[in-house]
DRENZAKOL-263660 format. One line per 5 residues: number of its first residue (from 1); for each residue x, y, z of C-alpha. Coordinates in steps of 0.1 Angstrom, whole numbers, plus 2048, in hexadecimal, padded with zeros to 3 digits. Each point is the difference from the previous one (the first is absolute). Layout:
NUM) X/Y/Z | ...
***
This chain:
1) 20B/AD2/E1B | 7FC/823/80F | 80C/821/7F0 | 81E/812/80E | 7FC/826/808
6) 819/81A/80D | 7F2/817/81B | 81E/817/800 | 824/802/809 | 81D/816/80C
11) 825/803/7FA | 81B/812/813 | 815/81B/7F0 | 81E/7EF/7F1 | 822/807/810
16) 822/7FD/7F0 | 817/7E7/811 | 812/80E/81E | 7EB/81F/801 | 7DF/808/811
21) 7F9/7DC/80B | 824/7F6/806 | 7F9/7F4/824 | 7DD/7F2/7F9 | 800/7D9/7FE
26) 7EA/7F1/7E5 | 7E6/7F3/819 | 7FC/822/810 | 7FB/811/7DE | 7E6/7E6/7F7
31) 7F0/804/821 | 7FC/825/7FC | 7ED/7FC/7DF | 7EB/7E4/80F | 7F5/817/81C
36) 7F7/81B/7E8 | 7ED/7E7/7EA | 7EC/7F3/81E | 7F8/824/80B | 7F4/80B/7DE
41) 7EE/7E0/7F6 | 7F1/7F2/821 | 7F9/7DB/7FE | 7F2/7E8/81A | 818/7E3/7F9
46) 816/7F7/7E4 | 806/7DB/7F8 | 824/804/7F7 | 81D/819/7FB | 817/7F8/7E4
51) 820/814/7FB | 81B/7FF/7E6 | 824/805/80C | 820/7FA/7ED | 81F/80A/815
56) 7F3/801/824 | 809/7ED/81E | 7EF/7E0/7F5 | 7E7/7EC/813 | 7DC/809/7FE
61) 808/825/801 | 7DC/80A/7F6 | 7F4/7F2/821 | 81A/816/812 | 7F4/81E/7ED
66) 7DB/7F8/808 | 807/7FD/825 | 815/820/800 | 7E2/811/7EF | 7EA/7F6/81D
71) 7E9/7EB/7EA | 7ED/7E4/812 | 817/7E2/807 | 7E3/7EA/7F5 | 807/80A/7DB
76) 819/7E8/7F1 | 81C/80C/7E9 | 814/7F3/7E3 | 820/80D/7EF | 807/7FB/7DB
81) 822/804/7EF | 7FF/803/7DA | 81A/81B/802 | 7F5/81F/7EC | 7DD/7F1/7FA
86) 7FB/7F6/825 | 7E3/818/808 | 7EF/7F9/7DF | 803/7DB/808 | 7F1/807/822
91) 7E2/811/7F0 | 7FB/7E3/7E8 | 802/7E7/81D | 7E6/815/813 | 7EA/801/7E1
96) 802/7DA/7FC | 7F6/7FB/824 | 7E2/817/7FC | 7F5/7F2/7DE | 801/7DC/80E
101) 7EB/809/81D | 81B/7FB/81A | 800/824/80B | 7E9/81E/800 | 818/81C/808
106) 826/800/7FB | 81A/81B/805 | 81C/7FC/7E6 | 81E/814/7F5 | 824/802/809
111) 81C/814/811 | 826/804/7FC | 81E/810/811 | 820/7FF/7EC | 80E/818/81A
116) 7FF/7E5/81B | 802/7E0/7EB | 816/7E6/811 | 822/7F5/7F5 | 801/7DB/7F8
121) 81C/7E7/804 | 804/7DC/7F3 | 800/7E5/81A | 822/7EE/803 | 7EE/7E1/7F3
126) 7F6/812/7E0 | 816/7F7/7E1 | 803/825/7F8 | 80F/808/822 | 825/807/7FE
131) 81A/811/816 | 7FB/81F/7EC | 7DA/800/802 | 7F1/822/807 | 7DD/80B/809
136) 7E8/804/7E3 | 7DE/810/7FB | 7F3/7F3/7DF | 7F1/7DD/800 | 809/7E8/7E4
141) 7E5/802/7E5 | 810/7EA/7E6 | 818/7E3/801 | 825/809/800 | 816/817/815
146) 7F2/818/81A | 7FF/822/7F0 | 7F4/820/811 | 7FA/811/7DE | 7ED/7E4/7EF
151) 7E1/815/7FA | 815/81C/7F1 | 811/7E7/7E9 | 7DF/7F2/7F5 | 7F3/823/7F7
156) 820/808/7ED | 7FD/7DF/7EE | 7DB/808/7F7 | 809/822/7F2 | 81B/7F1/7EA
161) 7EC/7E2/7F4 | 7E2/816/7F6 | 816/81B/7F1 | 7F2/81B/817 | 811/822/7FA
166) 80B/81A/81A | 7E7/818/7F0 | 7E3/7E8/808 | 80C/7FB/824 | 805/825/805
171) 7DE/809/7F3 | 7EE/7E9/819 | 816/80B/81D | 7F6/824/7FA | 7DB/7F8/7FB
176) 800/7ED/821 | 80C/81D/814 | 7EB/819/7ED | 7E0/7ED/805 | 808/7F9/825
181) 807/825/806 | 7DF/80A/7F0 | 7ED/7E6/814 | 810/80E/820 | 7F7/823/7F7
186) 7DD/7F7/7F7 | 7FB/7EB/81F | 7EF/7E4/7ED | 80D/7E4/817 | 7F8/811/821
191) 7E4/7E8/809 | 815/7E1/7FC | 820/80D/811 | 804/806/825 | 81D/810/813
196) 811/7E8/819 | 820/804/814 | 801/825/7F8 | 805/7FE/7DA | 7E7/815/7EC
201) 80E/7FD/7DD | 80E/7E5/7E8 | 825/807/802 | 80B/7F2/7DF | 7EE/819/7E8
206) 81A/817/7F0 | 7F1/821/7F3 | 822/808/7F0 | 804/7E0/7ED | 80C/80A/7DD
211) 810/7F3/7E0 | 820/813/80A | 802/7ED/820 | 7F9/7DE/7EF | 81C/807/7E7
216) 819/803/81D | 7F7/7E0/812 | 819/7E3/7FD | 7F6/7DC/7FD | 7FA/7EE/821
221) 810/7E0/7F4 | 825/7FD/7FB | 7FC/7F2/7DD | 7DE/80F/7F9 | 7F6/81A/7E7
226) 7DC/80A/806 | 7F4/7FA/823 | 805/81E/817 | 7F4/80F/821 | 7E2/810/7F0
231) 7F2/7E5/7E8 | 803/7E6/81C | 7EA/804/820 | 80F/80A/821 | 7FE/7EB/820
236) 7E3/80A/816 | 7EA/7FC/81F | 7DA/800/800 | 7E0/7ED/807 | 7DE/7FC/7F0
241) 7E0/7EC/809 | 7DE/7FB/7F2 | 7DF/7F2/80D | 7F1/7E5/7EA | 7DE/7F0/806
246) 7E6/7E9/7F1 | 7DF/80A/7F0 | 7EE/7F1/81E | 814/815/819 | 7F9/81F/7EB
251) 7DB/7FA/801 | 7FE/7F6/825 | 812/820/80A | 7F0/818/7E6 | 822/80B/7F2
256) 80A/80F/7DF | 820/7F2/7EF | 819/814/7EC | 806/7E4/7E7 | 7FE/7DB/7FA
261) 81D/7E8/7FA | 7F7/7EB/7E2 | 820/7EE/7F6 | 823/7F9/80B | 81E/7EA/7F7
266) 825/7FA/805 | 816/7F4/7E3 | 824/7F6/7FB | 818/810/7E8 | 825/800/7F9
271) 811/803/822 | 81E/811/7F1 | 7E9/81C/7F2 | 7E6/805/81B | 7F3/822/7F3
276) 7EF/7EF/7E2 | 7E8/7EE/818 | 7EC/820/806 | 7F2/803/7DD | 7FF/7DA/7FD
281) 7E9/7FC/81E | 7E9/81C/7F2 | 7FE/7EE/7DF | 7F8/7DE/810 | 7E6/80F/818
286) 7EE/811/7E3 | 7FF/7DF/7EE | 7F3/7EE/81F | 7E5/81A/805 | 7F6/7FE/7DB
291) 804/825/7FC | 819/817/7EE | 813/81F/808 | 7E6/814/7EC | 7E8/7FA/81E
296) 819/80C/81A | 7FE/824/80B | 81E/803/817 | 820/7EC/805 | 81A/800/81D
301) 821/7EE/7FE | 819/800/81C | 81B/815/7F0 | 81F/7F0/80F | 813/808/7E0
306) 7F8/818/7E3 | 805/7E1/7E9 | 7DE/7F4/80C | 7EF/820/7F4 | 811/7FC/7DE
311) 7F4/7DC/7FC | 7DD/80B/809 | 801/81D/7E7 | 80B/7E8/7E5 | 7E5/7E7/808
316) 7E3/819/805 | 80B/822/7F1 | 7DD/80F/800 | 7FC/7FB/826 | 81E/815/80C
321) 7EA/81D/80B | 7ED/7EA/818 | 81F/7ED/80B | 80F/809/823 | 7EB/820/7FF
326) 80F/80D/821 | 823/7F6/7F9 | 811/7DF/80A | 81B/7F1/816 | 81C/814/7EF
331) 7F1/81E/811 | 7F0/7F2/81F | 818/7E3/807 | 7FB/7DB/804 | 7FA/7F3/824
336) 801/7DC/7F4 | 7E6/7EF/816 | 7E7/81E/7FD | 803/809/7DB | 7E5/7EA/7F3
341) 7E6/80E/818 | 80C/824/7F8 | 7FA/7FC/7DB | 7DF/7EF/807 | 7F5/820/813
346) 80D/816/7E5 | 7ED/7EC/7E6 | 7E0/804/814 | 805/826/801 | 808/802/7DB
351) 7E1/7EC/7F7 | 7EA/816/815 | 80E/820/7F2 | 7FD/7F4/7DC | 7DF/7EE/806
356) 810/7E1/7F2 | 7ED/7DF/803 | 81E/7E9/800 | 824/803/80A | 81E/7E9/804
361) 820/801/814 | 81F/7EA/800 | 821/7FB/811 | 820/7F0/7F3 | 810/7ED/81C
366) 823/7F2/807 | 806/7DE/7F0 | 7EA/807/7E2 | 7DD/800/80E | 7E5/817/7F3
371) 7E1/806/815 | 7E1/813/7F4 | 7DE/80A/80C | 7E1/80B/7ED | 7E7/819/810
376) 7DD/80B/7F6 | 7EC/81E/80D
***
């Protein structure tokens, strides 16, 4: 069994749906980051390219992205769909291939374009197809009727079940934008972010986010009370990829890694309250690694909803200053298939800046699946 190292990685700036990347298909956005990655971290030949994608055109879209990037056609590709956790699942799959000895160097990450995501229709043979059937965009994650707002309903249900207050949600919403703005002003993420397709800033960060604004926002669900346009993430476009390699590859090429991947897992949780799986996967991964949160220097959770932040704070109150240090998806946005790789990159930077030895990141995905990864410097 070989060790798994991360040589480096890049992400695009994150665009808001129907904005800067509105005419850029997912495979072209992924291709742009792959080209930048290959230019910044030259490699002789990768064994595989694994990309996460959630709402793209289907098929092996990672192969399409790799070919558009001009990477050698001899490098095979694989696409993974675990919804919000797709790129983290891609990284875990790459790590498993390296650890087992099947591969020496793998490119892994993900990409998403909600601006160009296809509309779907049920085939006439499908039992849900009726004369009134209309195109839909959200896949079915749980048994029952097709619902476009199923993730929003799950977040609202989580908030109510765990008695999360508006004040708690507002607090983390403000913190996310404040930390993201400070990170942008300080330029701490510059070496892991690359401009592609003309965008040179993360579009979602709101310098004027305030309590006064939060108090004016109405609920996004007709019968909801708490979920609004600020404490739930936006729909976004973006891409992120990393280079992972074995210890043998590292030695043979005289390279210095940025970190080592030492543990990973996916776990199931209540599909009707998927946000709970973020903290649940962290807890299970710590148990699997025979370590505790006391040993963890930095934490990143994909902040699809402020409810996730509140649940983390309740579970690990003394870690909040090292949690999502550069802000989260409430500020940056959530390009589903890329988000896991994005927080992975943010975690690496946070660990470097704080000189932390260990860090952990997690994503709560649709259908009640939590995926987490443990890193070590």
